[in-house]
DRENPA-3360 file (N, C-alpha, C; in nm, 2 decimals, always signed):
BEGIN
1 = MTVHLIKL = +0.46/-0.52/+1.81/+0.29/-0.52/+1.79/+0.26/-0.46/+1.67 ~ +0.21/-0.47/+1.58/+0.18/-0.40/+1.44/+0.09/-0.33/+1.46 ~ +0.06/-0.19/+1.40/-0.01/-0.13/+1.41/-0.08/-0.04/+1.29 ~ -0.21/+0.05/+1.26/-0.21/+0.09/+1.14/-0.23/+0.25/+1.19 ~ -0.23/+0.31/+1.04/-0.31/+0.45/+1.04/-0.45/+0.46/+0.97 ~ -0.52/+0.58/+1.01/-0.64/+0.58/+0.93/-0.62/+0.73/+0.93 ~ -0.67/+0.76/+0.79/-0.70/+0.93/+0.74/-0.78/+0.90/+0.62 ~ -0.84/+1.05/+0.66/-0.98/+1.06/+0.53/-0.90/+1.10/+0.43;
9 = AVGIDDFE = -0.92/+1.02/+0.29/-0.92/+1.08/+0.14/-0.96/+1.21/+0.11 ~ -0.95/+1.33/+0.18/-1.05/+1.45/+0.14/-1.02/+1.48/+0.00 ~ -1.15/+1.50/-0.07/-1.19/+1.49/-0.20/-1.18/+1.41/-0.30 ~ -1.18/+1.30/-0.25/-1.18/+1.18/-0.32/-1.35/+1.14/-0.34 ~ -1.36/+1.07/-0.45/-1.44/+1.00/-0.49/-1.51/+0.84/-0.44 ~ -1.40/+0.76/-0.45/-1.40/+0.63/-0.47/-1.27/+0.59/-0.51 ~ -1.25/+0.47/-0.49/-1.14/+0.37/-0.51/-1.06/+0.41/-0.62 ~ -1.12/+0.41/-0.75/-1.05/+0.43/-0.83/-1.00/+0.59/-0.85;
17 = HLRKIQRQ = -1.06/+0.69/-0.82/-1.03/+0.82/-0.82/-0.90/+0.86/-0.74 ~ -0.88/+0.76/-0.58/-0.80/+0.76/-0.50/-0.65/+0.71/-0.60 ~ -0.69/+0.57/-0.65/-0.56/+0.53/-0.74/-0.54/+0.64/-0.85 ~ -0.58/+0.71/-0.91/-0.60/+0.77/-1.01/-0.52/+0.92/-0.97 ~ -0.55/+0.98/-0.84/-0.47/+1.10/-0.76/-0.33/+1.04/-0.75 ~ -0.32/+0.94/-0.65/-0.20/+0.89/-0.63/-0.09/+0.88/-0.75 ~ -0.12/+0.83/-0.87/-0.06/+0.79/-0.96/+0.00/+0.96/-1.00 ~ -0.08/+1.09/-1.02/-0.07/+1.19/-1.08/+0.03/+1.25/-0.99;
25 = RRRERGKS = +0.01/+1.21/-0.79/+0.10/+1.29/-0.73/+0.24/+1.22/-0.73 ~ +0.25/+1.09/-0.76/+0.37/+1.03/-0.77/+0.43/+1.06/-0.90 ~ +0.39/+1.12/-1.05/+0.46/+1.15/-1.12/+0.49/+1.28/-1.10 ~ +0.43/+1.39/-1.03/+0.46/+1.51/-0.97/+0.57/+1.53/-0.87 ~ +0.57/+1.40/-0.77/+0.65/+1.39/-0.66/+0.81/+1.36/-0.67 ~ +0.78/+1.21/-0.75/+0.89/+1.14/-0.79/+0.88/+1.03/-0.68 ~ +0.79/+1.02/-0.59/+0.76/+0.92/-0.51/+0.62/+0.91/-0.42 ~ +0.58/+0.81/-0.38/+0.45/+0.79/-0.33/+0.45/+0.84/-0.20;
33 = VFYTRNTP = +0.38/+0.95/-0.13/+0.40/+1.01/+0.01/+0.29/+1.06/+0.06 ~ +0.25/+1.10/+0.15/+0.13/+1.19/+0.16/+0.23/+1.27/+0.31 ~ +0.15/+1.39/+0.31/+0.25/+1.51/+0.41/+0.16/+1.50/+0.53 ~ +0.21/+1.53/+0.64/+0.11/+1.53/+0.77/+0.22/+1.65/+0.86 ~ +0.12/+1.70/+0.95/+0.25/+1.79/+1.08/+0.30/+1.69/+1.15 ~ +0.27/+1.61/+1.20/+0.28/+1.52/+1.32/+0.36/+1.42/+1.27 ~ +0.48/+1.36/+1.28/+0.56/+1.24/+1.32/+0.52/+1.11/+1.41 ~ +0.44/+1.02/+1.35/+0.38/+0.94/+1.45/+0.46/+0.90/+1.55;
41 = RRAEELLD = +0.46/+0.88/+1.69/+0.55/+0.83/+1.78/+0.54/+0.67/+1.78 ~ +0.46/+0.62/+1.71/+0.45/+0.48/+1.72/+0.50/+0.45/+1.58 ~ +0.62/+0.50/+1.52/+0.66/+0.46/+1.39/+0.72/+0.32/+1.37 ~ +0.75/+0.28/+1.47/+0.84/+0.12/+1.50/+0.74/+0.01/+1.47 ~ +0.58/+0.07/+1.53/+0.52/-0.03/+1.52/+0.43/-0.04/+1.39 ~ +0.42/+0.10/+1.36/+0.40/+0.13/+1.20/+0.45/+0.04/+1.11 ~ +0.57/+0.07/+1.14/+0.65/-0.03/+1.02/+0.70/-0.20/+1.01 ~ +0.64/-0.20/+1.11/+0.66/-0.33/+1.12/+0.51/-0.43/+1.07;
49 = GGSIYWVI = +0.48/-0.36/+0.97/+0.37/-0.45/+0.84/+0.23/-0.34/+0.85 ~ +0.25/-0.22/+0.92/+0.10/-0.15/+0.91/+0.11/-0.09/+0.81 ~ -0.02/-0.02/+0.79/-0.10/+0.00/+0.66/-0.13/+0.14/+0.66 ~ -0.18/+0.23/+0.60/-0.25/+0.37/+0.58/-0.39/+0.32/+0.53 ~ -0.49/+0.31/+0.61/-0.62/+0.30/+0.56/-0.69/+0.43/+0.54 ~ -0.77/+0.43/+0.43/-0.80/+0.54/+0.38/-0.96/+0.55/+0.39 ~ -1.01/+0.65/+0.45/-1.15/+0.66/+0.47/-1.19/+0.74/+0.35 ~ -1.29/+0.71/+0.26/-1.37/+0.77/+0.12/-1.52/+0.76/+0.16;
57 = KGYVRARQ = -1.53/+0.91/+0.17/-1.71/+0.89/+0.13/-1.75/+0.83/+0.29 ~ -1.71/+0.87/+0.39/-1.78/+0.81/+0.49/-1.76/+0.63/+0.56 ~ -1.62/+0.59/+0.48/-1.60/+0.46/+0.48/-1.47/+0.39/+0.45 ~ -1.36/+0.29/+0.54/-1.27/+0.30/+0.52/-1.30/+0.19/+0.34 ~ -1.21/+0.20/+0.26/-1.23/+0.14/+0.14/-1.15/+0.12/+0.07 ~ -1.01/+0.10/+0.15/-0.86/+0.09/+0.04/-0.77/+0.10/+0.20 ~ -0.65/+0.01/+0.18/-0.50/+0.05/+0.26/-0.36/+0.05/+0.16 ~ -0.32/+0.08/+0.19/-0.14/+0.07/+0.11/-0.03/+0.05/+0.26;
65 = LLKGFTST = +0.05/-0.07/+0.23/+0.16/-0.06/+0.32/+0.26/+0.06/+0.33 ~ +0.29/+0.10/+0.44/+0.35/+0.17/+0.51/+0.50/+0.15/+0.48 ~ +0.60/+0.24/+0.45/+0.69/+0.21/+0.42/+0.80/+0.34/+0.50 ~ +0.81/+0.41/+0.54/+0.87/+0.49/+0.62/+0.83/+0.65/+0.61 ~ +0.92/+0.67/+0.72/+0.87/+0.84/+0.78/+0.98/+0.90/+0.81 ~ +0.97/+1.04/+0.74/+1.10/+1.11/+0.72/+1.07/+1.31/+0.81 ~ +1.13/+1.31/+0.87/+1.07/+1.44/+0.97/+1.12/+1.54/+0.89 ~ +1.10/+1.66/+0.85/+1.12/+1.79/+0.78/+1.06/+1.88/+0.84;
73 = EDDEGQPL = +1.08/+1.98/+0.74/+0.98/+2.11/+0.76/+0.93/+2.11/+0.63 ~ +0.84/+2.26/+0.63/+0.76/+2.31/+0.51/+0.82/+2.43/+0.44 ~ +0.77/+2.49/+0.38/+0.89/+2.63/+0.33/+0.84/+2.74/+0.43 ~ +0.80/+2.74/+0.53/+0.81/+2.82/+0.63/+0.81/+2.76/+0.77 ~ +0.91/+2.69/+0.72/+0.99/+2.60/+0.87/+0.89/+2.57/+0.99 ~ +0.78/+2.49/+0.90/+0.70/+2.44/+1.04/+0.74/+2.25/+1.02 ~ +0.70/+2.20/+1.11/+0.74/+2.05/+1.11/+0.64/+2.01/+1.04 ~ +0.70/+1.92/+0.97/+0.66/+1.81/+0.86/+0.69/+1.66/+0.86;
81 = CVARYDMR = +0.65/+1.56/+0.84/+0.63/+1.45/+0.82/+0.58/+1.41/+0.71 ~ +0.70/+1.31/+0.63/+0.65/+1.29/+0.50/+0.64/+1.14/+0.54 ~ +0.55/+1.10/+0.48/+0.54/+0.93/+0.49/+0.48/+0.84/+0.36 ~ +0.63/+0.76/+0.39/+0.64/+0.70/+0.23/+0.51/+0.55/+0.25 ~ +0.48/+0.52/+0.16/+0.38/+0.40/+0.10/+0.37/+0.33/+0.01 ~ +0.34/+0.23/-0.02/+0.34/+0.10/-0.13/+0.28/+0.12/-0.21 ~ +0.26/+0.15/-0.35/+0.20/+0.22/-0.47/+0.06/+0.13/-0.45 ~ +0.07/-0.03/-0.44/-0.03/-0.13/-0.43/-0.15/-0.06/-0.34;
89 = LVPTVLMP = -0.25/-0.02/-0.45/-0.33/-0.02/-0.33/-0.46/-0.09/-0.29 ~ -0.51/-0.19/-0.21/-0.54/-0.27/-0.18/-0.73/-0.29/-0.12 ~ -0.81/-0.30/-0.19/-0.95/-0.28/-0.17/-0.97/-0.38/-0.05 ~ -1.07/-0.31/+0.08/-1.10/-0.35/+0.21/-1.26/-0.37/+0.22 ~ -1.32/-0.43/+0.32/-1.44/-0.47/+0.32/-1.45/-0.31/+0.38 ~ -1.61/-0.25/+0.32/-1.62/-0.10/+0.35/-1.66/-0.13/+0.52 ~ -1.63/-0.03/+0.55/-1.62/-0.02/+0.73/-1.66/+0.14/+0.72 ~ -1.75/+0.18/+0.81/-1.80/+0.29/+0.82/-1.72/+0.38/+0.91;
97 = KRPFQGWR = -1.65/+0.48/+0.89/-1.61/+0.56/+1.00/-1.63/+0.74/+0.97 ~ -1.64/+0.79/+1.06/-1.69/+0.91/+1.12/-1.59/+1.03/+1.08 ~ -1.58/+1.16/+1.04/-1.50/+1.22/+1.02/-1.44/+1.27/+1.12 ~ -1.29/+1.27/+1.08/-1.20/+1.33/+1.20/-1.07/+1.41/+1.15 ~ -1.00/+1.48/+1.21/-0.91/+1.56/+1.14/-0.76/+1.48/+1.21 ~ -0.66/+1.51/+1.06/-0.52/+1.46/+1.04/-0.54/+1.27/+1.06 ~ -0.50/+1.23/+1.11/-0.44/+1.06/+1.10/-0.49/+1.03/+1.28 ~ -0.53/+0.92/+1.26/-0.57/+0.82/+1.38/-0.48/+0.69/+1.40;
105 = YLEAKDAP = -0.44/+0.63/+1.50/-0.37/+0.50/+1.52/-0.50/+0.46/+1.49 ~ -0.47/+0.27/+1.43/-0.57/+0.20/+1.43/-0.52/+0.06/+1.43 ~ -0.57/-0.01/+1.56/-0.50/-0.14/+1.64/-0.57/-0.26/+1.50 ~ -0.45/-0.33/+1.51/-0.49/-0.44/+1.42/-0.61/-0.50/+1.42 ~ -0.63/-0.53/+1.52/-0.74/-0.60/+1.58/-0.92/-0.52/+1.54 ~ -0.90/-0.40/+1.51/-1.04/-0.33/+1.44/-1.00/-0.28/+1.27 ~ -0.87/-0.34/+1.26/-0.90/-0.27/+1.07/-0.97/-0.38/+1.01 ~ -1.03/-0.33/+0.89/-1.15/-0.40/+0.81/-1.05/-0.51/+0.76;
113 = ADRVGRDP = -1.11/-0.61/+0.69/-1.02/-0.68/+0.64/-1.01/-0.66/+0.49 ~ -0.89/-0.71/+0.43/-0.91/-0.70/+0.27/-0.99/-0.74/+0.19 ~ -1.08/-0.67/+0.12/-1.15/-0.73/+0.01/-1.10/-0.84/-0.07 ~ -1.18/-0.94/-0.08/-1.15/-1.04/-0.22/-1.25/-1.07/-0.31 ~ -1.21/-1.01/-0.43/-1.30/-1.05/-0.54/-1.38/-0.91/-0.53 ~ -1.49/-0.89/-0.60/-1.59/-0.78/-0.62/-1.67/-0.78/-0.54 ~ -1.72/-0.67/-0.46/-1.77/-0.69/-0.33/-1.90/-0.64/-0.40 ~ -2.01/-0.76/-0.34/-2.13/-0.72/-0.42/-2.25/-0.61/-0.39;
121 = MEDLPPKM = -2.15/-0.56/-0.24/-2.26/-0.47/-0.19/-2.20/-0.34/-0.26 ~ -2.09/-0.31/-0.34/-2.09/-0.21/-0.39/-2.16/-0.16/-0.45 ~ -2.27/-0.22/-0.54/-2.37/-0.17/-0.61/-2.52/-0.08/-0.53 ~ -2.48/-0.16/-0.37/-2.60/-0.03/-0.32/-2.58/+0.06/-0.26 ~ -2.67/+0.13/-0.23/-2.64/+0.27/-0.18/-2.58/+0.28/-0.02 ~ -2.50/+0.36/+0.00/-2.39/+0.31/+0.12/-2.48/+0.31/+0.22 ~ -2.62/+0.40/+0.25/-2.71/+0.41/+0.33/-2.73/+0.28/+0.35 ~ -2.80/+0.20/+0.28/-2.80/+0.09/+0.31/-2.73/-0.01/+0.34;
129 = VEELRSLG = -2.63/+0.00/+0.29/-2.52/-0.12/+0.32/-2.48/-0.06/+0.50 ~ -2.47/+0.04/+0.52/-2.44/+0.08/+0.68/-2.60/+0.04/+0.74 ~ -2.71/+0.03/+0.70/-2.82/+0.01/+0.79/-2.81/-0.18/+0.78 ~ -2.76/-0.24/+0.72/-2.77/-0.37/+0.68/-2.63/-0.41/+0.84 ~ -2.57/-0.35/+0.80/-2.45/-0.39/+0.88/-2.45/-0.36/+1.02 ~ -2.53/-0.24/+1.06/-2.61/-0.21/+1.18/-2.68/-0.33/+1.23 ~ -2.76/-0.39/+1.15/-2.85/-0.47/+1.18/-2.79/-0.64/+1.19 ~ -2.68/-0.66/+1.20/-2.58/-0.75/+1.17/-2.62/-0.86/+1.04;
137 = LL = -2.63/-0.82/+0.92/-2.74/-0.87/+0.86/-2.60/-0.89/+0.72 ~ -2.49/-0.77/+0.71/-2.37/-0.82/+0.66/-2.26/-0.82/+0.75;
% end
């Protein structure tokens, strides 16, 4: 059964900023990866079509297909997981998400849908979108 990861994109302003930073990091590292301390125990389920969902400024806004995990150590000998992902950045329907540390599992049934076309809500202030969603109007 497929499961996903969700992670905060710390220091990222919006979807395009995430794309720009990831391209820059890919040039620097020679691959599309992010680093985390813990290797997911459910790696098999994650690699069965799972994605990394990015939380930007309090909302899940994008996802990328996960491609693999490698366990290694950092320069100080501490455990480190290298998570590889596909460079194709897919916009999602906005879903509010409170801050958390590290990453979390995200069940497929709870994951936001991919956004098709331009989202007319992206021109509205995020607080207004959140309130409309909470009222069931979006």
